[in-house]
C-alpha positions as CSV (number, residue, x, y, z in Angstrom):
1,X,0.0,0.0,0.0
2,X,2.4,2.7,-1.2
3,X,-0.1,5.6,-0.6
4,X,-0.6,4.5,3.0
5,X,3.2,3.9,3.5
6,X,3.9,7.4,2.2
7,X,1.3,9.0,4.5
8,X,2.6,7.2,7.6
9,X,6.2,8.0,6.8
10,X,5.3,11.6,6.5
11,X,3.6,11.4,9.9
12,X,6.6,9.7,11.4
13,X,8.9,12.4,10.2
14,X,6.7,15.1,11.8
15,X,6.6,13.2,15.1
16,X,10.3,12.7,15.1
17,X,10.8,16.4,14.5
18,X,8.8,17.0,17.7
19,X,10.6,14.3,19.6
20,X,7.3,12.5,20.0
21,X,8.0,9.3,18.0
22,X,7.5,6.1,20.0
23,X,9.6,2.9,19.5
24,X,10.0,-0.2,21.6
25,X,13.2,-0.7,23.6
26,X,14.0,-4.2,24.7
27,X,14.2,-4.2,28.5
28,X,15.1,-7.4,30.5
29,X,14.0,-7.3,34.2
30,X,16.6,-8.4,36.7
31,X,16.6,-8.7,40.5
32,X,16.8,-5.8,43.0
33,X,15.1,-3.1,40.8
34,X,17.7,-3.5,38.0
35,X,17.0,-4.0,34.3
36,X,19.2,-4.7,31.3
37,X,18.8,-2.3,28.3
38,X,21.1,-1.6,25.4
39,X,23.6,-4.0,26.8
40,X,23.8,-2.2,30.2
41,X,22.5,-2.9,33.6
42,X,20.5,0.0,35.0
43,X,18.7,0.8,38.2
44,X,15.1,1.3,37.2
45,X,13.0,4.1,38.5
46,X,10.4,3.7,35.7
47,X,8.3,0.8,36.6
48,X,4.9,0.5,38.5
49,X,5.9,-2.5,40.7
50,X,5.4,-0.2,43.7
51,X,5.4,-3.0,46.4
52,X,8.1,-5.1,44.7
53,X,5.7,-8.1,44.4
54,X,6.2,-9.1,40.8
55,X,9.2,-11.2,41.7
56,X,8.2,-12.2,45.2
57,X,9.0,-15.9,45.6
58,X,5.5,-16.7,46.9
59,X,3.8,-14.9,44.0
60,X,6.0,-16.7,41.5
61,X,5.4,-20.0,43.2
62,X,1.6,-19.5,43.1
63,X,1.7,-18.7,39.4
64,X,4.0,-21.7,38.7
65,X,1.8,-24.1,40.6
66,X,-1.3,-22.9,38.7
67,X,0.5,-23.0,35.4
68,X,1.6,-26.6,35.9
69,X,-1.9,-27.7,37.0
70,X,-4.2,-25.7,34.7
71,X,-2.1,-24.9,31.6
72,X,-1.1,-21.6,30.0
73,X,-4.4,-20.2,28.9
74,X,-8.1,-19.8,29.9
75,X,-9.4,-21.1,26.6
76,X,-12.4,-18.8,26.3
77,X,-14.2,-15.7,27.7
78,X,-15.4,-15.8,31.3
79,X,-19.0,-16.1,30.1
80,X,-18.2,-19.2,28.1
81,X,-15.8,-21.6,29.8
82,X,-13.1,-19.2,31.0
83,X,-14.5,-18.5,34.5
84,X,-11.9,-20.5,36.4
85,X,-12.8,-21.3,40.1
86,X,-9.9,-19.1,41.3
87,X,-11.6,-16.0,40.1
88,X,-14.1,-16.3,43.0
89,X,-11.4,-16.1,45.7
90,X,-9.6,-13.2,43.9
91,X,-12.8,-11.2,43.5
92,X,-13.8,-11.8,47.1
93,X,-10.4,-10.5,48.3
94,X,-10.7,-7.4,46.0
95,X,-14.2,-6.7,47.3
96,X,-12.9,-6.9,50.9
97,X,-10.0,-4.6,50.2
98,X,-12.2,-2.0,48.5
99,X,-15.0,-2.5,51.1
100,X,-17.5,-3.3,48.4
101,X,-20.2,-5.9,48.0
102,X,-18.6,-7.5,44.9
103,X,-15.8,-7.3,42.4
104,X,-15.3,-8.2,38.8
105,X,-11.8,-9.1,37.3
106,X,-11.3,-8.3,33.6
107,X,-8.4,-8.6,31.2
108,X,-6.7,-5.2,31.9
109,X,-7.2,-1.8,33.4
110,X,-7.7,-0.4,30.0
111,X,-10.4,-3.0,29.2
112,X,-12.1,-2.2,32.6
113,X,-12.6,1.5,31.8
114,X,-13.3,0.9,28.1
115,X,-16.1,-1.6,29.0
116,X,-17.5,-0.3,32.3
117,X,-18.2,3.3,31.3
118,X,-20.3,2.5,28.2
119,X,-22.1,-0.1,30.2
120,X,-23.1,2.6,32.8
121,X,-23.8,5.6,30.6
122,X,-25.0,6.3,27.1
123,X,-26.8,8.8,24.9
124,X,-28.7,11.3,26.9
125,X,-26.4,11.0,29.9
126,X,-23.6,13.3,31.1
127,X,-20.0,12.3,31.9
128,X,-17.8,14.7,33.8
129,X,-14.1,13.6,33.9
130,X,-11.0,15.2,35.3
131,X,-8.9,17.0,32.7
132,X,-6.0,14.7,33.4
133,X,-7.9,11.5,33.3
134,X,-6.1,8.5,31.8
135,X,-6.7,7.8,28.1
136,X,-8.8,4.7,28.7
137,X,-11.3,6.8,30.8
138,X,-11.7,9.3,28.0
139,X,-11.9,6.5,25.4
140,X,-14.6,4.7,27.4
141,X,-16.5,8.0,27.8
142,X,-16.4,8.8,24.1
143,X,-17.4,5.2,23.2
144,X,-20.4,5.5,25.4
145,X,-22.0,8.2,23.3
146,X,-22.7,10.3,26.5
147,X,-22.1,14.0,26.6
148,X,-18.5,14.3,27.8
149,X,-17.2,17.4,29.6
150,X,-13.8,17.7,31.3
151,X,-13.3,19.7,34.4
152,X,-10.1,21.4,35.3
153,X,-7.7,19.2,37.2
154,X,-8.8,18.7,40.8
155,X,-10.8,22.0,40.5
156,X,-14.0,21.5,42.5
157,X,-15.3,25.0,41.5
158,X,-15.1,24.1,37.9
159,X,-16.8,20.7,38.5
160,X,-19.5,22.5,40.4
161,X,-19.9,25.0,37.5
162,X,-20.3,22.1,35.0
163,X,-22.8,20.4,37.2
164,X,-24.9,23.6,37.6
165,X,-24.8,24.2,33.8
166,X,-25.5,20.7,32.5
167,X,-26.8,18.2,35.1
168,X,-30.5,19.0,34.8
169,X,-30.4,18.5,31.0
170,X,-29.3,14.8,31.3
171,X,-31.0,11.7,32.6
172,X,-27.9,10.4,34.5
173,X,-24.5,11.9,35.4
174,X,-21.3,10.0,35.9
175,X,-18.3,11.8,37.5
176,X,-15.0,10.1,37.0
177,X,-11.6,10.8,38.5
178,X,-8.4,9.0,39.2
179,X,-7.4,8.6,42.8
180,X,-3.7,8.9,42.2
181,X,-2.9,10.6,38.9
182,X,-0.5,8.5,37.0
183,X,1.7,11.2,35.4
184,X,1.7,13.7,38.3
185,X,1.5,11.6,41.4
186,X,-1.0,13.9,43.1
187,X,-4.2,12.8,44.7
188,X,-7.9,13.7,43.9
189,X,-10.1,15.4,46.5
190,X,-12.4,12.5,46.8
191,X,-14.4,13.8,49.7
192,X,-15.3,17.0,47.8
193,X,-16.2,15.0,44.7
194,X,-18.4,12.7,46.8
195,X,-20.2,15.7,48.2
196,X,-20.9,17.1,44.8
197,X,-22.1,13.7,43.5
198,X,-24.5,13.5,46.4
199,X,-25.8,17.0,45.9
200,X,-26.4,16.5,42.2
201,X,-27.6,12.9,42.1
202,X,-24.4,11.8,40.2
203,X,-22.6,8.5,40.1
204,X,-19.0,8.6,41.4
205,X,-16.4,6.4,39.7
206,X,-12.8,6.3,40.8
207,X,-9.8,4.9,38.9
208,X,-7.5,3.6,41.7
209,X,-4.9,2.0,39.4
210,X,-2.0,3.8,41.1
211,X,-3.6,3.9,44.6
212,X,-4.2,0.2,45.4
213,X,-1.7,-0.9,48.0
214,X,-0.3,2.6,48.5
215,X,-3.2,4.8,49.8
216,X,-6.4,3.9,51.7
217,X,-9.2,6.4,51.0
218,X,-11.7,6.8,53.7
219,X,-14.8,6.9,51.6
220,X,-16.8,4.8,49.1
221,X,-17.4,5.8,45.5
222,X,-20.2,4.1,43.6
223,X,-17.6,2.2,41.6
224,X,-13.9,1.5,42.0
225,X,-11.8,0.6,39.0
226,X,-8.2,-0.6,39.4
227,X,-5.5,-2.8,38.0
228,X,-3.5,-5.9,39.1
229,X,-0.5,-4.8,37.1
230,X,1.0,-2.2,39.4
231,X,1.2,-2.7,43.2
232,X,-0.1,-6.2,42.7
233,X,2.8,-6.9,40.4
234,X,1.0,-9.0,37.8
235,X,-1.7,-8.3,35.2
236,X,-5.4,-7.7,34.9
237,X,-8.0,-5.1,35.9
238,X,-11.0,-5.0,38.2
239,X,-14.1,-3.2,39.2
240,X,-15.7,-3.1,42.6
241,X,-19.1,-1.9,43.8
242,X,-22.5,-3.0,44.8
243,X,-23.7,-6.5,43.8
244,X,-26.3,-5.0,41.5
245,X,-23.7,-2.9,39.6
246,X,-21.2,-5.8,39.3
247,X,-23.8,-8.2,38.1
248,X,-24.9,-5.6,35.5
249,X,-21.3,-5.1,34.3
250,X,-20.7,-8.9,34.1
251,X,-23.7,-9.3,31.9
252,X,-23.2,-6.2,29.6
253,X,-19.6,-5.2,29.4
254,X,-18.4,-5.8,25.9
255,X,-14.7,-6.1,27.1
256,X,-15.9,-9.0,29.3
257,X,-18.2,-10.7,26.8
258,X,-15.8,-10.6,23.9
259,X,-12.4,-11.1,25.6
260,X,-10.6,-14.3,26.6
261,X,-10.3,-14.7,30.3
262,X,-7.0,-14.2,32.1
263,X,-4.8,-17.4,32.4
264,X,-5.2,-19.2,35.8
265,X,-1.6,-18.6,36.6
266,X,-2.2,-14.9,36.4
267,X,-5.2,-15.1,38.7
268,X,-3.3,-17.2,41.2
269,X,-0.4,-14.7,41.2
270,X,-2.7,-11.8,41.8
271,X,-4.5,-13.5,44.6
272,X,-1.2,-14.2,46.5
273,X,0.1,-10.7,45.8
274,X,-3.0,-9.1,47.4
275,X,-2.4,-11.3,50.5
276,X,1.2,-9.9,50.7
277,X,0.2,-6.3,50.5
278,X,1.0,-4.7,53.9
279,X,0.9,-1.2,55.3
280,X,4.7,-1.6,56.0
281,X,5.4,-1.9,52.3
282,X,3.3,1.1,51.4
283,X,5.0,3.1,54.2
284,X,8.4,2.3,52.8
285,X,7.5,3.3,49.3
286,X,6.3,6.7,50.5
287,X,9.4,7.1,52.7
288,X,11.7,6.6,49.7
289,X,9.7,9.0,47.5
290,X,9.9,11.6,50.2
291,X,13.6,11.0,50.7
292,X,14.0,11.9,47.0
293,X,11.8,15.0,47.0
294,X,13.6,16.2,50.2
295,X,17.0,15.8,48.6
296,X,15.9,17.9,45.6
297,X,13.9,20.5,47.7
298,X,10.7,19.5,45.9
299,X,7.2,19.4,47.4
300,X,6.6,16.5,49.7
301,X,5.7,13.4,47.6
302,X,2.1,12.3,48.1
303,X,2.5,8.9,46.4
304,X,5.1,6.6,44.8
305,X,5.2,8.9,41.7
306,X,7.3,12.0,41.4
307,X,7.3,14.1,38.2
308,X,10.2,16.3,37.2
309,X,8.5,18.7,34.8
310,X,10.9,19.8,32.1
311,X,8.5,21.1,29.4
312,X,10.3,20.6,26.1
313,X,10.1,17.0,24.7
314,X,13.7,17.1,23.3
315,X,15.0,18.4,26.6
316,X,13.2,15.6,28.5
317,X,14.6,13.0,26.2
318,X,18.1,14.4,26.7
319,X,17.7,14.4,30.4
320,X,16.6,10.7,30.3
321,X,19.6,9.9,28.2
322,X,22.0,11.6,30.6
323,X,20.5,9.6,33.5
324,X,20.8,6.4,31.6
325,X,24.5,7.2,31.0
326,X,24.8,7.6,34.8
327,X,23.2,4.2,35.3
328,X,19.5,4.9,35.9
329,X,16.4,4.2,33.8
330,X,14.0,7.1,34.1
331,X,11.8,7.4,31.1
332,X,10.9,10.7,29.4
333,X,7.1,11.1,29.2
334,X,6.0,13.2,26.2
335,X,2.8,14.1,24.4
336,X,0.3,12.8,23.8
337,X,0.7,11.1,27.2
338,X,1.0,14.5,28.8
339,X,0.0,17.9,27.4
340,X,2.3,19.6,25.0
341,X,4.8,21.8,26.9
342,X,4.8,19.5,30.0
343,X,7.2,16.7,29.0
344,X,8.8,15.2,32.1
345,X,10.8,12.6,33.8
346,X,8.4,10.3,35.7
347,X,10.2,8.9,38.7
348,X,8.6,5.9,40.4
349,X,9.6,4.2,43.6
350,X,9.3,0.6,44.8
351,X,9.6,-1.0,48.2
352,X,12.6,-2.9,46.8
353,X,14.6,0.3,46.1
354,X,17.5,0.9,48.6
355,X,18.0,4.3,50.2
356,X,21.5,4.4,48.6
357,X,19.8,4.0,45.2
358,X,17.5,6.9,45.9
359,X,20.3,9.1,47.1
360,X,22.4,8.2,44.0
361,X,19.5,9.1,41.7
362,X,19.0,12.4,43.4
363,X,22.7,13.2,43.0
364,X,22.6,12.2,39.4
365,X,19.6,14.5,38.8
366,X,21.4,17.4,40.3
367,X,24.5,16.7,38.2
368,X,23.0,15.4,34.9
369,X,19.7,17.2,34.4
370,X,20.9,20.7,33.6
371,X,17.4,21.7,32.4
372,X,15.4,23.5,35.0
373,X,12.5,21.4,36.3
374,X,9.7,22.0,38.8
375,X,6.9,19.9,40.2
376,X,3.4,20.3,38.7
377,X,1.0,22.5,40.7
């Protein structure tokens, strides 16, 4: 298809000129928060294995045992023959953790949002989502056909304004936010959002992908969404809420109906990982993140994610390359993942990092990253 090839090559050239072209980089995970990339061993501060459970011996053993007993795949969707008995135990544990009546495990966090939002809202409804919501939230909202409006990031006055202007013109309203924002590491004002939902008869949905195992919110939204691929160290997504809501999602979510179930080994690994989540692990992660922000005179880290905002994409790529030369993997995050002009280094911390690693990274940032950076507001 020469015409298509020509068009895509032109697009690639434009993206490369903006330092926004994406390409895969082979990365081999090693022990003790190290990876091998481009023939070098690096200390990684770019993963989401916040509690260090992906390589935990008990998690690996649980997966290995299930793999040997049940095989490599599920064989079908959950609604056909893929609903392995171990799903029940995993969903019961997730429901208990989220203090909900029930939970539903799906193939990934992306599939959870892509399927749940259209199952809960449609034409004639209103969806209000935080401006910095993850791409899968926005994709799910657009797929639903509902009227999507985005409120300024964590701005309750703007959310209240949108509710006052639009709520009465729609049959149902769904307000969606992340708990921990994946690129900024800041936290949503859940209590204030809950109050606005109650005042305007709106449904509250919270994406807790980066909060599970790290933060424990003291309120209940109408629906939790999360993943098993970050603090739980494995793969998969989940939703947690009332039994009525979860039953509805099970029966109607297209990403459940038309997706093969997760392999039994993945389910077994997630179940064991959730059992190993402890407050001590979360406390250590936050301690390390705050050690880093303190060393660089940055605002106190709220979560395991610390952004170093640089702005220009080329400068962010250069900063990442300088840190790689110094022995650290800290990936540059560029548009469209973040807004143009806000390219950054996204530094993430794990319970397996050592204090000396954190101190060395902070020293390398001071030495290597000549470009001025500042934390997001």
